[in-house]
Every structure is written in structure tokens, then in C-alpha cells.
N, C-alpha and C positions, 0 to 999 in steps of 0.2 A: 462540460459533462457534470452531471450532478453527483456522481460518486467521487468522493475525495479519499485518497490513500493517505493514511496517517503513520505510515511505517517509519518515516524519518523522525517523527515526534516520539514514537515508542522507543526507538533506538536511543535517542537522546535521554529520555526519562530513565532508561535502564543502564546508561553508560556502556552501551554495547557498540562495538565497531562493525561496520558493514562487512568487512573482510571476514570476521569471525562468524557472522550469521550466514553469509554466502557459503562458507566452507561447511558449516553444519547442515545447511539445507541441501547442498549439492548443486548450486547454481553459480554461474559466474558473477563476479562483482559487477560487471557491465549490465547483466540482466537484473541484478538486484537494484542497481541504480535506476534503470528504466521503470521498475516496479515502484520504487519510492517516489518517482516523479509522476506516476499515474499515466505513463505512456505506453502501457500494455493493454491489449484488448481482452485479456483473460488471464486467469491464474488457476493452476491445477489445485484440486483440493489437497492432494498430497503435499504440495509445496506450502499451501496455506497452513496445513496442520503442523508441519515441521517448524514453520515460523512461529506459530502460536506456542508450541512446545518449548522452543528455545527462549522465547521472550516471556513465557508464563502469562499469556493473555488469551483473550477471546477474539474470534474473527471480527466481531463488532468494534473491538478496540482499534482495529487496523483500517476499517472502512467506515466512511460516513456518507450518508445521503443528505445532500444539500439541494433543496429545491431551487431550480433555475428561475431567475426573474422572468416574468412574462415578456414575450417578444413584442417589440414596438412595431406597430403597423402604420403605414402612411394613409391617412384619411384625407381625401380631398373634397 
């Protein structure tokens, strides 16, 4: 997937524990972990807003678009 979640990087840069962020945002640590790993299909704007408020960042600091390499095709 070309969208990369940089939440783990932001937590490390700010020396914030996942537990503290999850508590502030109002989600479980398990769900925060899934978000950090990019294993979620979506995130509510309210959740994104609270994460940004707690970390003092912009949504673009948490998400990156990385163009996927072109798919290889078999040519015979």
C-alpha cells in the first residue's frame, strides 16, 4: 500500500508512550498498535485530530504517500 503511517516515528521523536497517547485519544493500545503498523483500513477524523493535538503535529506528519513500484508483467 502506498500510504505509510509514521505514527511510531512521531512517538519516538517526541518521547511519548503509546499507552499515554491511547489513553488521551480514547482508543485501546491494541487499536493504536494496529494503526502504527498501518493495518487499519481507515481512521476517524476525530481520532486523527486528537492524535495531532497530543503530538503537536499535522496529519501530513503522520501519513506519507509513497508511490508503489510498477508491477512487473510477464512478456513472452
